[in-house]
N, C-alpha and C positions, 0 to 999 in steps of 0.2 A: 550686215555691218558694212559701212563705207569708210574709206580712209584715203589719205593723201600723202604721197612721197615728196620729200624736199631735202635741201642741203646735200646735193650730190646725186639726187635721183628725182625724176619727174613722173607725174601721172597719178591717177586715182584708180581705185579698185573697189568693187562691192562683192562680198561673198556671204554665204549663209553659214551660220554656226552649226556644229554637229550636235549629237544627242547630249554631249556633256557641256554644251554652251561655249565650246571653243571654236576658233577659226584661225587659220594660218595665212598670213599675207607674205608673199615673196616678191623679190625684185632681182631679176637675172641680168647677166651681161653688163655688169658694172665695170668701169675701167679700174685697172690695178691701182691707180693713184688715188682713187676715192677710198679714204680710210674709214668713213662712217657716213650713214644716211639717217634721215629722220622719218619716222612714220607717225602720222597723227590721225586719230579717230575723228571723222567728220560727221558721223551720224549713225544712228541705229534705228531701224524701223521694225515694227512688230505688229501683228494683226490686232492685238488688244492692249499693247503697252506703249507708253510714250517714253521718249528719251530725255533724261535729266543729266546733263553733263557735269553738274555741280557735285554729283555723288560718285564720280569716277574715282577709282582707287586701284592700287596694285599691291596685292598681299605679298608679292615677292620682293617689292622694294626696288624694282628695276626702272620704274618710270613714275610719272605723276598720275597715271591712270588714263591720260588722254594722248600723250606723245611719248615716244621712246626713241633714243638714239641707238641705232643698230651698228655695232662695230664690225669692221672687216675681219679682225682676228679674234672676235669674241668666242670663248669656248662654247661648245654645244650645251644646251640645258641638260641637267642630270635626268636620268631615266626616272619615270614615275614609279615610286615604290608602292606596291599594293597595300591596301589597308589591312588591319588585323581585327578579327572578330573572335570573341571567346564566349562560349556558353557558360554562364555562372551557375545556373540551376535549371533543372535538377541535375544531380550527379550522373555521370555515365554509368550504365548498368544498374540504375536505381530500380527498385521493385516497389510497387504500390499495391496494397492489399485488395482493392476493389475499384470499380468504376469511380472516377473522381475528377474534379477540376484541378488541373496542375498549373502552377504559376511558372512560366518560362521567363528567364532573365538572361541578358547577354550584354557585353560591352564591346565597343568598336572604337578604334583609333586610326589616325592616318598621319604619318610624320610630316608630309608636305603641307597639310592643311589642318593644323591643330585646332583651329576655330570652326572647322567645317562640321556640320551636324550630319552624320552618316545615318541613313535609314536602314535599319535592320529588318530584313524580311525573313519570316519564319516558315518552315516547311515541315509537315508531318508525313512521312512515307512519300516524299516528293510532291505532295499537294500543298500549295500555298494556303496558309491559315491566318495570316495577319502580319502586321508590321509594328515596330516599336522596340524599345529596350526591354520592356516587360510586356507579357501577354498571358492571359488566362485562357486555357483550352480544356474542353471536356473530352476525356479519354474513356472509351469503352474498354472492356477486358480484351487485351491483345498485346502483342509485342510491337514496338514502334521505333523508327529512326527519326530523330528530331534534328533539323538542320537550321542554322542561322547564316544568312549571307548578307554582304554589303558590297556596294560599288562606289568608288570615289569619283571625283569630278574629272579625273583623267581616264575614266572607264576601266580602271584596274579593279578587280574584285577578289573577294576572299570568302571562305565559309568555314564553319565548324560544325561537327556533328556528334551526337551521342545516341545511345540506345537505351530504352527503358522497357519495363514490362509492367503491365497493369493487370492485376488479378491472377488467378490460377489458370494460366493459358493451357487448354487441353493439348495433350500430345497426340501425335499421329499414330493411330492403331489399325485403321482399315483403309483400303482403297476401293473406289467404286467408279463405275462408268458415269461420266457427267454428260456425255453427248455422243450421238451417232448421226453422222451426216453422209448423205448419198453424194459421192463425187465421181460417179461412174462416167465413162466416156465410150463413144461408139465410132466405128469407122464405116466404110461402105458395105462391109460384109460381116464383120465381127464386132463384138463389144466387150468391154472389161468392166466388171462390177467392182466398185471401190467404195468401201465404207471407211470414213475417217473417224477414229475413235478418240475421245478425250477422257483422261483419267485424273481424278483428284483424290486427296485423302479426306478424312473426316473433319479436318480443320479448314478445308477449302483450298489447300495448296495444291499446285500442279505436281504430279508424280512423274519423275523421269526414270527411265530404266525399268518400267513395269512391262512384263510380258503378257500380252492380251491374246487369249485363245478363243476361237470360234469355229462353228461348223456351218456348212452350206446345205441348203435344201430347196425344195420347190423350184427346180430348174437347174440346180448345180449340186455337185456332190463333193465330199471331202472336208478336210479341216484346214484351218489357217491360223497363223500367229504373227504377231509383230511386236516390236519393242518401242515404247514411247520415247519421244525426244525431250529436249529441254522445255518445250511448251506443253508437255504431258500428252502428246498426240502421236498416233501412228496410223498407217493404212492397212486394212485387210482387203485383199483383192483376189478376184477370180477372173482370169483372162480367157480369150479365145472362145467366147460364148457366141452361138449363132444368133442372128437377128430375129429368128422366129421364136427365140426364148424371150418372152415379153418381160419377165422379171425373175429374180432369184431372192432367196431369203437368207440372211445371215443371223445366226443366234450366238451371242456371246456365252461361252461356257466357263470362262474363268479369267481372273487377273492375278498374276503372281508378282509381288513386289517385296523387296527385302524388308523384313520386320513388320509387314502389314498383312492383315487378313483381307478376304474378299467380301465386300458388302454388296449383296445381290439386289439392293433396293433401287439401283439405277436402271436406266433403259437397257434392254438386253436383246431386242429383236428389231431388225430393220429390213424392209423390202426395198430392193434396189432395182431401178429401171434403166434401160439404155438411154443415153442422151445423144441424139443424132448430131454428127459433126457435118456442116455444110461441105459439099464436094464442089470444087471449082469447076 
């Protein structure tokens, strides 16, 4: 956008609009006796749009849409109030008997731009699934968090969230090993066998606080245990192994988690090898 200063200020300026379609022109170092200046839009260029000055307007009513008088002592514009979005349906904590298509509905308002059409974006468990005041979405049996969000022309945003349950969601009853990964490291004379263990429950959720037990063989002896973190992982390690020990074997012997049994169907044995570390 290009503009021209006049009536107490001189010069022209060209700036790019931001993501919200706004641009701010400023004129500094004006003399104290200058009580007002005028800024006039002289042109707008766009890669695919032409400029029609006959349609210029100002929803705030401060100008004719093309020129504005800027007063020396004019109060600052009010801060942009964020929009408001409200999920109308379904109700929070609603329960649906089985897999089904659910109609999502929400409303959105913005006090500064009552005529502005706000685009409502829908998310299911943080995944974007569509836009609009209404949206039909197919839900499998599970628990979900549904969110609706909007952003106004001043880049202020708002959101609303609810939780629903579809079908008879299974409860967690057992924990199992979901993965065993060789993360061993080696130095110039010794190496450390490290197995990273992942634990999930029978619903597929990560299990934190599970105690994983194992035993070493085929090059190492003894037992080991670790407690899973928030990612459902922990490391079982055996250090100070000689480099002539080409590999060791770790066998998972148990997983203990509050309220959960141990499902032995997951992987339970891993062979670990030294990973050479380059010596400078």
